[in-house]
FIGUNU-369769 format. One record per residue (C-alpha): residue number from 1; x, y, z; residue in three letters. Coordinates in steps of 0.1 Angstrom, whole numbers, plus 5000, padded with zeros to 4 digits. Example, Ala and Ser with C-alpha at 12.3 -4.5 7.8 and 13.67 -1.06 7.14 Angstrom:
+-----+------+------+------+------+
:  nr :    X :    Y :    Z : rest :
+-----+------+------+------+------+
:   1 : 5123 : 4955 : 5078 :  ALA :
:   2 : 5137 : 4989 : 5071 :  SER :
+-----+------+------+------+------+
//
This chain:
+-----+------+------+------+------+
:  nr :    X :    Y :    Z : rest :
+-----+------+------+------+------+
:   1 : 5039 : 5418 : 4879 :  UNK :
:   2 : 5055 : 5399 : 4851 :  UNK :
:   3 : 5052 : 5362 : 4850 :  UNK :
:   4 : 5065 : 5342 : 4823 :  UNK :
:   5 : 5073 : 5306 : 4815 :  UNK :
:   6 : 5109 : 5296 : 4802 :  UNK :
:   7 : 5107 : 5260 : 4789 :  UNK :
:   8 : 5140 : 5241 : 4792 :  UNK :
:   9 : 5128 : 5210 : 4776 :  UNK :
:  10 : 5090 : 5195 : 4771 :  UNK :
:  11 : 5089 : 5183 : 4805 :  UNK :
:  12 : 5108 : 5210 : 4824 :  UNK :
:  13 : 5105 : 5247 : 4828 :  UNK :
:  14 : 5109 : 5278 : 4849 :  UNK :
:  15 : 5080 : 5301 : 4861 :  UNK :
:  16 : 5098 : 5334 : 4863 :  UNK :
:  17 : 5079 : 5360 : 4886 :  UNK :
:  18 : 5088 : 5397 : 4888 :  UNK :
:  19 : 5072 : 5418 : 4914 :  UNK :
:  20 : 5072 : 5456 : 4915 :  UNK :
:  21 : 5067 : 5478 : 4946 :  UNK :
:  22 : 5032 : 5487 : 4934 :  UNK :
:  23 : 5021 : 5448 : 4933 :  UNK :
:  24 : 5027 : 5441 : 4968 :  UNK :
:  25 : 5030 : 5478 : 4988 :  UNK :
:  26 : 4992 : 5487 : 4989 :  UNK :
:  27 : 4983 : 5455 : 5008 :  UNK :
:  28 : 5015 : 5458 : 5032 :  UNK :
:  29 : 5004 : 5493 : 5041 :  UNK :
:  30 : 4969 : 5479 : 5046 :  UNK :
:  31 : 4983 : 5453 : 5069 :  UNK :
:  32 : 5005 : 5478 : 5090 :  UNK :
:  33 : 4974 : 5497 : 5096 :  UNK :
:  34 : 4953 : 5466 : 5107 :  UNK :
:  35 : 4983 : 5457 : 5130 :  UNK :
:  36 : 4983 : 5493 : 5145 :  UNK :
:  37 : 4944 : 5490 : 5151 :  UNK :
:  38 : 4948 : 5458 : 5169 :  UNK :
:  39 : 4983 : 5460 : 5184 :  UNK :
:  40 : 4985 : 5461 : 5224 :  UNK :
:  41 : 5018 : 5479 : 5231 :  UNK :
:  42 : 5027 : 5496 : 5266 :  UNK :
:  43 : 5026 : 5533 : 5264 :  UNK :
:  44 : 4998 : 5537 : 5236 :  UNK :
:  45 : 4961 : 5533 : 5239 :  UNK :
:  46 : 4943 : 5504 : 5219 :  UNK :
:  47 : 4940 : 5515 : 5183 :  UNK :
:  48 : 4964 : 5546 : 5186 :  UNK :
:  49 : 4997 : 5528 : 5180 :  UNK :
:  50 : 5017 : 5548 : 5155 :  UNK :
:  51 : 5019 : 5530 : 5119 :  UNK :
:  52 : 5056 : 5540 : 5119 :  UNK :
:  53 : 5063 : 5521 : 5150 :  UNK :
:  54 : 5043 : 5490 : 5134 :  UNK :
:  55 : 5065 : 5493 : 5104 :  UNK :
:  56 : 5098 : 5494 : 5123 :  UNK :
:  57 : 5086 : 5463 : 5145 :  UNK :
:  58 : 5068 : 5443 : 5122 :  UNK :
:  59 : 5074 : 5456 : 5087 :  UNK :
:  60 : 5099 : 5431 : 5074 :  UNK :
:  61 : 5075 : 5400 : 5086 :  UNK :
:  62 : 5045 : 5417 : 5071 :  UNK :
:  63 : 5063 : 5423 : 5037 :  UNK :
:  64 : 5077 : 5385 : 5036 :  UNK :
:  65 : 5041 : 5373 : 5045 :  UNK :
:  66 : 5024 : 5392 : 5018 :  UNK :
:  67 : 5051 : 5386 : 4990 :  UNK :
:  68 : 5047 : 5348 : 4998 :  UNK :
:  69 : 5008 : 5351 : 4995 :  UNK :
:  70 : 5011 : 5369 : 4961 :  UNK :
:  71 : 5037 : 5341 : 4948 :  UNK :
:  72 : 5014 : 5312 : 4959 :  UNK :
:  73 : 4985 : 5326 : 4944 :  UNK :
:  74 : 5001 : 5338 : 4912 :  UNK :
:  75 : 5019 : 5306 : 4907 :  UNK :
:  76 : 4986 : 5285 : 4911 :  UNK :
:  77 : 4967 : 5307 : 4891 :  UNK :
:  78 : 4994 : 5305 : 4861 :  UNK :
:  79 : 4992 : 5270 : 4862 :  UNK :
:  80 : 4954 : 5267 : 4859 :  UNK :
:  81 : 4952 : 5293 : 4833 :  UNK :
:  82 : 4976 : 5279 : 4812 :  UNK :
:  83 : 4964 : 5244 : 4818 :  UNK :
:  84 : 4999 : 5232 : 4825 :  UNK :
:  85 : 4998 : 5194 : 4836 :  UNK :
:  86 : 5022 : 5194 : 4865 :  UNK :
:  87 : 5039 : 5165 : 4882 :  UNK :
:  88 : 5048 : 5171 : 4918 :  UNK :
:  89 : 5047 : 5206 : 4931 :  UNK :
:  90 : 5065 : 5240 : 4919 :  UNK :
:  91 : 5099 : 5242 : 4935 :  UNK :
:  92 : 5114 : 5277 : 4944 :  UNK :
:  93 : 5147 : 5284 : 4936 :  UNK :
:  94 : 5160 : 5284 : 4971 :  UNK :
:  95 : 5193 : 5303 : 4965 :  UNK :
:  96 : 5175 : 5330 : 4947 :  UNK :
:  97 : 5151 : 5333 : 4975 :  UNK :
:  98 : 5179 : 5335 : 5000 :  UNK :
:  99 : 5199 : 5362 : 4983 :  UNK :
: 100 : 5167 : 5387 : 4986 :  UNK :
: 101 : 5176 : 5419 : 5005 :  UNK :
: 102 : 5143 : 5423 : 5024 :  UNK :
: 103 : 5155 : 5455 : 5040 :  UNK :
: 104 : 5163 : 5476 : 5008 :  UNK :
: 105 : 5149 : 5458 : 4975 :  UNK :
: 106 : 5120 : 5473 : 4961 :  UNK :
: 107 : 5116 : 5450 : 4931 :  UNK :
: 108 : 5118 : 5411 : 4935 :  UNK :
: 109 : 5126 : 5382 : 4913 :  UNK :
: 110 : 5117 : 5345 : 4921 :  UNK :
: 111 : 5121 : 5314 : 4901 :  UNK :
: 112 : 5098 : 5283 : 4903 :  UNK :
: 113 : 5111 : 5250 : 4886 :  UNK :
: 114 : 5081 : 5229 : 4874 :  UNK :
: 115 : 5079 : 5193 : 4859 :  UNK :
: 116 : 5052 : 5186 : 4834 :  UNK :
: 117 : 5039 : 5157 : 4812 :  UNK :
: 118 : 5032 : 5161 : 4777 :  UNK :
: 119 : 4998 : 5146 : 4764 :  UNK :
: 120 : 4999 : 5111 : 4758 :  UNK :
: 121 : 4979 : 5081 : 4741 :  UNK :
: 122 : 4971 : 5047 : 4757 :  UNK :
: 123 : 4957 : 5017 : 4740 :  UNK :
: 124 : 4927 : 4999 : 4752 :  UNK :
: 125 : 4915 : 4983 : 4723 :  UNK :
: 126 : 4915 : 4945 : 4716 :  UNK :
: 127 : 4951 : 4951 : 4701 :  UNK :
: 128 : 4963 : 4948 : 4738 :  UNK :
: 129 : 4964 : 4912 : 4750 :  UNK :
: 130 : 4967 : 4895 : 4783 :  UNK :
: 131 : 4961 : 4863 : 4798 :  UNK :
: 132 : 4935 : 4854 : 4824 :  UNK :
: 133 : 4946 : 4825 : 4844 :  UNK :
: 134 : 4918 : 4798 : 4858 :  UNK :
: 135 : 4933 : 4777 : 4885 :  UNK :
: 136 : 4917 : 4740 : 4883 :  UNK :
: 137 : 4926 : 4721 : 4913 :  UNK :
: 138 : 4944 : 4688 : 4907 :  UNK :
: 139 : 4938 : 4656 : 4926 :  UNK :
: 140 : 4973 : 4660 : 4947 :  UNK :
: 141 : 4962 : 4697 : 4958 :  UNK :
: 142 : 4925 : 4687 : 4965 :  UNK :
: 143 : 4937 : 4657 : 4985 :  UNK :
: 144 : 4961 : 4680 : 5004 :  UNK :
: 145 : 4933 : 4706 : 5013 :  UNK :
: 146 : 4910 : 4678 : 5024 :  UNK :
: 147 : 4938 : 4662 : 5046 :  UNK :
: 148 : 4943 : 4699 : 5063 :  UNK :
: 149 : 4907 : 4705 : 5069 :  UNK :
: 150 : 4902 : 4671 : 5084 :  UNK :
: 151 : 4934 : 4677 : 5108 :  UNK :
: 152 : 4921 : 4712 : 5115 :  UNK :
: 153 : 4887 : 4699 : 5127 :  UNK :
: 154 : 4904 : 4667 : 5142 :  UNK :
: 155 : 4907 : 4657 : 5179 :  UNK :
: 156 : 4941 : 4670 : 5196 :  UNK :
: 157 : 4959 : 4649 : 5220 :  UNK :
: 158 : 4993 : 4646 : 5238 :  UNK :
: 159 : 5012 : 4615 : 5231 :  UNK :
: 160 : 5044 : 4599 : 5244 :  UNK :
: 161 : 5055 : 4583 : 5209 :  UNK :
: 162 : 5054 : 4605 : 5179 :  UNK :
: 163 : 5045 : 4597 : 5144 :  UNK :
: 164 : 5047 : 4619 : 5109 :  UNK :
: 165 : 5028 : 4647 : 5110 :  UNK :
: 166 : 5029 : 4655 : 5149 :  UNK :
: 167 : 5039 : 4690 : 5164 :  UNK :
: 168 : 5067 : 4692 : 5191 :  UNK :
: 169 : 5062 : 4718 : 5219 :  UNK :
: 170 : 5094 : 4728 : 5238 :  UNK :
: 171 : 5123 : 4752 : 5238 :  UNK :
: 172 : 5147 : 4757 : 5211 :  UNK :
: 173 : 5180 : 4775 : 5218 :  UNK :
: 174 : 5214 : 4783 : 5205 :  UNK :
: 175 : 5246 : 4764 : 5220 :  UNK :
: 176 : 5254 : 4798 : 5238 :  UNK :
: 177 : 5216 : 4805 : 5249 :  UNK :
: 178 : 5217 : 4840 : 5236 :  UNK :
: 179 : 5188 : 4828 : 5211 :  UNK :
: 180 : 5161 : 4810 : 5226 :  UNK :
: 181 : 5123 : 4806 : 5219 :  UNK :
: 182 : 5095 : 4785 : 5235 :  UNK :
: 183 : 5071 : 4773 : 5209 :  UNK :
: 184 : 5062 : 4745 : 5184 :  UNK :
: 185 : 5082 : 4728 : 5159 :  UNK :
: 186 : 5057 : 4717 : 5133 :  UNK :
: 187 : 5064 : 4686 : 5115 :  UNK :
: 188 : 5064 : 4702 : 5082 :  UNK :
: 189 : 5094 : 4725 : 5094 :  UNK :
: 190 : 5119 : 4695 : 5092 :  UNK :
: 191 : 5141 : 4680 : 5068 :  UNK :
: 192 : 5145 : 4642 : 5066 :  UNK :
: 193 : 5173 : 4644 : 5091 :  UNK :
: 194 : 5154 : 4664 : 5116 :  UNK :
: 195 : 5123 : 4644 : 5113 :  UNK :
: 196 : 5143 : 4612 : 5122 :  UNK :
: 197 : 5157 : 4628 : 5153 :  UNK :
: 198 : 5124 : 4639 : 5165 :  UNK :
: 199 : 5106 : 4608 : 5157 :  UNK :
: 200 : 5128 : 4590 : 5177 :  UNK :
: 201 : 5122 : 4614 : 5208 :  UNK :
: 202 : 5099 : 4615 : 5237 :  UNK :
: 203 : 5087 : 4642 : 5262 :  UNK :
: 204 : 5114 : 4654 : 5283 :  UNK :
: 205 : 5144 : 4646 : 5260 :  UNK :
: 206 : 5169 : 4672 : 5247 :  UNK :
: 207 : 5177 : 4668 : 5210 :  UNK :
: 208 : 5205 : 4684 : 5191 :  UNK :
: 209 : 5192 : 4700 : 5159 :  UNK :
: 210 : 5217 : 4714 : 5131 :  UNK :
: 211 : 5199 : 4746 : 5120 :  UNK :
: 212 : 5211 : 4743 : 5085 :  UNK :
: 213 : 5205 : 4704 : 5079 :  UNK :
: 214 : 5177 : 4696 : 5104 :  UNK :
: 215 : 5151 : 4723 : 5092 :  UNK :
: 216 : 5139 : 4726 : 5055 :  UNK :
: 217 : 5148 : 4762 : 5049 :  UNK :
: 218 : 5152 : 4797 : 5065 :  UNK :
: 219 : 5114 : 4802 : 5066 :  UNK :
: 220 : 5109 : 4770 : 5086 :  UNK :
: 221 : 5138 : 4784 : 5112 :  UNK :
: 222 : 5121 : 4818 : 5115 :  UNK :
: 223 : 5090 : 4803 : 5127 :  UNK :
: 224 : 5106 : 4778 : 5150 :  UNK :
: 225 : 5127 : 4806 : 5165 :  UNK :
: 226 : 5103 : 4834 : 5161 :  UNK :
: 227 : 5127 : 4857 : 5142 :  UNK :
: 228 : 5128 : 4873 : 5109 :  UNK :
: 229 : 5138 : 4852 : 5078 :  UNK :
: 230 : 5168 : 4874 : 5070 :  UNK :
: 231 : 5184 : 4866 : 5105 :  UNK :
: 232 : 5174 : 4831 : 5101 :  UNK :
: 233 : 5194 : 4825 : 5070 :  UNK :
: 234 : 5225 : 4838 : 5088 :  UNK :
: 235 : 5223 : 4811 : 5114 :  UNK :
: 236 : 5245 : 4779 : 5115 :  UNK :
: 237 : 5255 : 4752 : 5140 :  UNK :
: 238 : 5238 : 4730 : 5165 :  UNK :
: 239 : 5208 : 4741 : 5186 :  UNK :
: 240 : 5192 : 4724 : 5214 :  UNK :
: 241 : 5157 : 4715 : 5217 :  UNK :
: 242 : 5141 : 4705 : 5249 :  UNK :
: 243 : 5111 : 4686 : 5243 :  UNK :
: 244 : 5080 : 4693 : 5265 :  UNK :
: 245 : 5049 : 4678 : 5247 :  UNK :
: 246 : 5041 : 4660 : 5216 :  UNK :
: 247 : 5008 : 4670 : 5201 :  UNK :
: 248 : 4991 : 4646 : 5180 :  UNK :
: 249 : 4959 : 4651 : 5159 :  UNK :
: 250 : 4935 : 4624 : 5149 :  UNK :
: 251 : 4920 : 4636 : 5118 :  UNK :
: 252 : 4882 : 4641 : 5117 :  UNK :
: 253 : 4861 : 4613 : 5100 :  UNK :
: 254 : 4844 : 4623 : 5066 :  UNK :
: 255 : 4808 : 4627 : 5083 :  UNK :
: 256 : 4780 : 4651 : 5086 :  UNK :
: 257 : 4797 : 4666 : 5117 :  UNK :
: 258 : 4824 : 4677 : 5096 :  UNK :
: 259 : 4804 : 4691 : 5067 :  UNK :
: 260 : 4785 : 4710 : 5092 :  UNK :
: 261 : 4816 : 4725 : 5109 :  UNK :
: 262 : 4831 : 4735 : 5076 :  UNK :
: 263 : 4802 : 4748 : 5057 :  UNK :
: 264 : 4772 : 4752 : 5083 :  UNK :
: 265 : 4742 : 4730 : 5092 :  UNK :
: 266 : 4731 : 4709 : 5062 :  UNK :
: 267 : 4747 : 4731 : 5037 :  UNK :
: 268 : 4760 : 4697 : 5021 :  UNK :
: 269 : 4748 : 4663 : 5029 :  UNK :
: 270 : 4772 : 4638 : 5013 :  UNK :
: 271 : 4808 : 4632 : 5010 :  UNK :
: 272 : 4805 : 4639 : 4971 :  UNK :
: 273 : 4788 : 4673 : 4977 :  UNK :
: 274 : 4815 : 4680 : 5004 :  UNK :
: 275 : 4843 : 4672 : 4982 :  UNK :
: 276 : 4828 : 4693 : 4953 :  UNK :
: 277 : 4819 : 4725 : 4976 :  UNK :
: 278 : 4856 : 4724 : 4991 :  UNK :
: 279 : 4870 : 4724 : 4953 :  UNK :
: 280 : 4849 : 4751 : 4942 :  UNK :
: 281 : 4855 : 4773 : 4973 :  UNK :
: 282 : 4894 : 4768 : 4971 :  UNK :
: 283 : 4892 : 4776 : 4933 :  UNK :
: 284 : 4871 : 4806 : 4939 :  UNK :
: 285 : 4896 : 4819 : 4964 :  UNK :
: 286 : 4925 : 4810 : 4942 :  UNK :
: 287 : 4909 : 4826 : 4912 :  UNK :
: 288 : 4906 : 4858 : 4932 :  UNK :
: 289 : 4942 : 4859 : 4934 :  UNK :
: 290 : 4945 : 4853 : 4896 :  UNK :
: 291 : 4921 : 4883 : 4892 :  UNK :
: 292 : 4946 : 4905 : 4912 :  UNK :
: 293 : 4974 : 4891 : 4890 :  UNK :
: 294 : 4953 : 4900 : 4858 :  UNK :
: 295 : 4949 : 4933 : 4870 :  UNK :
: 296 : 4987 : 4937 : 4876 :  UNK :
: 297 : 4993 : 4924 : 4842 :  UNK :
: 298 : 4969 : 4952 : 4826 :  UNK :
: 299 : 4991 : 4979 : 4848 :  UNK :
: 300 : 5021 : 4966 : 4835 :  UNK :
: 301 : 5011 : 4964 : 4798 :  UNK :
: 302 : 4996 : 4998 : 4798 :  UNK :
: 303 : 5025 : 5013 : 4815 :  UNK :
: 304 : 5049 : 4996 : 4791 :  UNK :
: 305 : 5030 : 5005 : 4760 :  UNK :
: 306 : 5021 : 5040 : 4768 :  UNK :
: 307 : 5050 : 5064 : 4755 :  UNK :
: 308 : 5054 : 5093 : 4782 :  UNK :
: 309 : 5081 : 5116 : 4786 :  UNK :
: 310 : 5090 : 5122 : 4825 :  UNK :
: 311 : 5110 : 5150 : 4839 :  UNK :
: 312 : 5136 : 5126 : 4861 :  UNK :
: 313 : 5157 : 5155 : 4874 :  UNK :
: 314 : 5129 : 5174 : 4884 :  UNK :
: 315 : 5112 : 5145 : 4902 :  UNK :
: 316 : 5143 : 5135 : 4921 :  UNK :
: 317 : 5147 : 5168 : 4935 :  UNK :
: 318 : 5110 : 5172 : 4943 :  UNK :
: 319 : 5111 : 5138 : 4961 :  UNK :
: 320 : 5139 : 5150 : 4982 :  UNK :
: 321 : 5128 : 5184 : 4991 :  UNK :
: 322 : 5090 : 5174 : 4994 :  UNK :
: 323 : 5099 : 5145 : 5021 :  UNK :
: 324 : 5121 : 5171 : 5042 :  UNK :
: 325 : 5151 : 5151 : 5051 :  UNK :
: 326 : 5130 : 5116 : 5056 :  UNK :
: 327 : 5148 : 5103 : 5026 :  UNK :
: 328 : 5182 : 5103 : 5011 :  UNK :
: 329 : 5194 : 5106 : 4976 :  UNK :
: 330 : 5205 : 5070 : 4976 :  UNK :
: 331 : 5168 : 5061 : 4988 :  UNK :
: 332 : 5155 : 5082 : 4958 :  UNK :
: 333 : 5178 : 5066 : 4934 :  UNK :
: 334 : 5170 : 5032 : 4947 :  UNK :
: 335 : 5133 : 5037 : 4947 :  UNK :
: 336 : 5130 : 5059 : 4915 :  UNK :
: 337 : 5120 : 5034 : 4889 :  UNK :
: 338 : 5092 : 5018 : 4910 :  UNK :
: 339 : 5081 : 5056 : 4918 :  UNK :
: 340 : 5079 : 5065 : 4882 :  UNK :
: 341 : 5061 : 5033 : 4872 :  UNK :
: 342 : 5036 : 5038 : 4900 :  UNK :
: 343 : 5031 : 5077 : 4887 :  UNK :
: 344 : 5027 : 5065 : 4853 :  UNK :
: 345 : 5000 : 5042 : 4862 :  UNK :
: 346 : 4982 : 5070 : 4881 :  UNK :
: 347 : 4985 : 5094 : 4850 :  UNK :
: 348 : 4971 : 5068 : 4828 :  UNK :
: 349 : 4943 : 5057 : 4851 :  UNK :
: 350 : 4934 : 5096 : 4855 :  UNK :
: 351 : 4933 : 5101 : 4817 :  UNK :
: 352 : 4911 : 5070 : 4811 :  UNK :
: 353 : 4887 : 5080 : 4837 :  UNK :
: 354 : 4886 : 5116 : 4824 :  UNK :
: 355 : 4879 : 5104 : 4786 :  UNK :
: 356 : 4854 : 5079 : 4796 :  UNK :
: 357 : 4834 : 5101 : 4822 :  UNK :
: 358 : 4841 : 5076 : 4852 :  UNK :
: 359 : 4829 : 5090 : 4885 :  UNK :
: 360 : 4823 : 5076 : 4917 :  UNK :
: 361 : 4793 : 5088 : 4937 :  UNK :
: 362 : 4790 : 5095 : 4974 :  UNK :
: 363 : 4761 : 5067 : 4976 :  UNK :
: 364 : 4787 : 5043 : 4960 :  UNK :
: 365 : 4811 : 5049 : 4989 :  UNK :
: 366 : 4784 : 5045 : 5016 :  UNK :
: 367 : 4772 : 5014 : 5002 :  UNK :
: 368 : 4805 : 4999 : 5000 :  UNK :
: 369 : 4814 : 5007 : 5036 :  UNK :
: 370 : 4782 : 4991 : 5046 :  UNK :
: 371 : 4789 : 4959 : 5025 :  UNK :
: 372 : 4823 : 4958 : 5043 :  UNK :
: 373 : 4810 : 4963 : 5077 :  UNK :
: 374 : 4783 : 4934 : 5073 :  UNK :
: 375 : 4809 : 4910 : 5061 :  UNK :
: 376 : 4831 : 4916 : 5091 :  UNK :
: 377 : 4801 : 4914 : 5114 :  UNK :
: 378 : 4789 : 4881 : 5098 :  UNK :
: 379 : 4779 : 4886 : 5064 :  UNK :
: 380 : 4742 : 4883 : 5051 :  UNK :
: 381 : 4732 : 4867 : 5082 :  UNK :
: 382 : 4737 : 4897 : 5103 :  UNK :
: 383 : 4720 : 4921 : 5078 :  UNK :
: 384 : 4685 : 4919 : 5090 :  UNK :
: 385 : 4694 : 4924 : 5126 :  UNK :
: 386 : 4718 : 4953 : 5120 :  UNK :
: 387 : 4701 : 4970 : 5092 :  UNK :
: 388 : 4689 : 5000 : 5112 :  UNK :
: 389 : 4722 : 5007 : 5126 :  UNK :
: 390 : 4742 : 5003 : 5093 :  UNK :
: 391 : 4737 : 5042 : 5084 :  UNK :
: 392 : 4754 : 5051 : 5117 :  UNK :
: 393 : 4780 : 5023 : 5113 :  UNK :
: 394 : 4790 : 5035 : 5077 :  UNK :
: 395 : 4790 : 5072 : 5088 :  UNK :
: 396 : 4813 : 5067 : 5119 :  UNK :
: 397 : 4836 : 5046 : 5097 :  UNK :
: 398 : 4839 : 5070 : 5069 :  UNK :
: 399 : 4846 : 5098 : 5090 :  UNK :
: 400 : 4875 : 5081 : 5111 :  UNK :
: 401 : 4912 : 5086 : 5105 :  UNK :
: 402 : 4904 : 5122 : 5095 :  UNK :
: 403 : 4884 : 5109 : 5063 :  UNK :
: 404 : 4909 : 5087 : 5052 :  UNK :
: 405 : 4887 : 5059 : 5053 :  UNK :
: 406 : 4866 : 5078 : 5030 :  UNK :
: 407 : 4891 : 5085 : 5005 :  UNK :
: 408 : 4905 : 5050 : 5005 :  UNK :
: 409 : 4871 : 5036 : 4998 :  UNK :
: 410 : 4867 : 5062 : 4969 :  UNK :
: 411 : 4900 : 5052 : 4953 :  UNK :
: 412 : 4893 : 5016 : 4954 :  UNK :
: 413 : 4860 : 5020 : 4938 :  UNK :
: 414 : 4873 : 5042 : 4912 :  UNK :
: 415 : 4901 : 5018 : 4904 :  UNK :
: 416 : 4877 : 4991 : 4901 :  UNK :
: 417 : 4856 : 5010 : 4875 :  UNK :
: 418 : 4887 : 5018 : 4855 :  UNK :
: 419 : 4899 : 4983 : 4855 :  UNK :
: 420 : 4864 : 4970 : 4847 :  UNK :
: 421 : 4863 : 4992 : 4818 :  UNK :
: 422 : 4899 : 4983 : 4805 :  UNK :
: 423 : 4890 : 4945 : 4810 :  UNK :
: 424 : 4859 : 4950 : 4787 :  UNK :
: 425 : 4879 : 4969 : 4759 :  UNK :
: 426 : 4912 : 4948 : 4755 :  UNK :
: 427 : 4917 : 4911 : 4746 :  UNK :
: 428 : 4918 : 4886 : 4772 :  UNK :
: 429 : 4926 : 4849 : 4765 :  UNK :
: 430 : 4917 : 4825 : 4794 :  UNK :
: 431 : 4939 : 4797 : 4802 :  UNK :
: 432 : 4932 : 4768 : 4828 :  UNK :
: 433 : 4962 : 4760 : 4849 :  UNK :
: 434 : 4973 : 4740 : 4879 :  UNK :
: 435 : 4980 : 4757 : 4914 :  UNK :
: 436 : 5016 : 4747 : 4910 :  UNK :
: 437 : 5017 : 4761 : 4872 :  UNK :
: 438 : 5003 : 4793 : 4883 :  UNK :
: 439 : 5028 : 4798 : 4911 :  UNK :
: 440 : 5056 : 4791 : 4887 :  UNK :
: 441 : 5043 : 4820 : 4862 :  UNK :
: 442 : 5040 : 4845 : 4890 :  UNK :
: 443 : 5075 : 4835 : 4903 :  UNK :
: 444 : 5089 : 4839 : 4867 :  UNK :
: 445 : 5073 : 4872 : 4863 :  UNK :
: 446 : 5086 : 4888 : 4896 :  UNK :
: 447 : 5122 : 4879 : 4889 :  UNK :
+-----+------+------+------+------+
//
């Protein structure tokens, strides 16, 4: 057998394999004899079927099976022995394979296209700079949050005369009746014109609402009609709203009952403590979001600053063939840049992990599963009661979905370790911003 590498470029090559008769024939003959020993054919005793008959009946399929085994094994071994850093899988030359004359050929040639990535360097020194945003709740956002909490824990009643902030229950229908939904129109869905119309209504009334003018935006329309936002954008004209009930919420008072309802009994004992606890809790939640944004910025910076040649033509062909008709050429072309960026990030992560000997132990995965399950079952309060069952819970969870849960947690832990290492090495400048400022930053970056 001859196997050679024909490099077309630094990132694309052909693995060429030539098989001579003595490379495959001994195994083919052994398989023929094995078939003869096991075959059950009418007119012959078990184990006495002539090999000539087996060769005539099954010879071609045995030959194809044996050569495919040799090819697969040879390509894999060649890649490992020559330490080729492949992207995707080797792709056989289909035209060449289809032209094989299995009945008469004794010598066979096969080609496999491969895509490779050359060695590359990444920079996780303090020369790499990103910004960590810290959200500080301004008075306006804090007041809105407190109002929302008081409404959430307030007393709900039905009223005959609506006021600002009430919700309207009924049926919203298009003029032709083809589109209809029984549900709630929340006050914050409405524009000034819509507010005026519904504030002047009472249960039993039918109100005409201009779907474009009387709602704030397509997002509000999509919720009012329970349809997708894209479809909501296409709607126009007057809709009829048959009003059944008006829901009014009397906000909860700022007292110990509210404090206990939100944070648990006696966790906070004064209005000042309550406001500070709300502020710190909301800031913590938002800063979790800024942490996700920081990690995305780190990923984008490393991908952008890491020079890496990619075999574009090979990857497009591999994506088409490996997805077996599930995607079209147009799909591949449209999503290709995002795919390449994701692939580069995976390569960079793998190299960082290898260079810094980052590993995830089985015990780490089990402990992460236990922590996640405890949180779902009630947090630390449930730990004492459930501790003796946690090993079984974790084991069942990690084995579920054919082991996919295990691999998902393993991947998350590995990514966290890699990103923690990077965060400790690069230069991170902290900047305090309001929630509105952070939203504008994210919106600008996403364009």
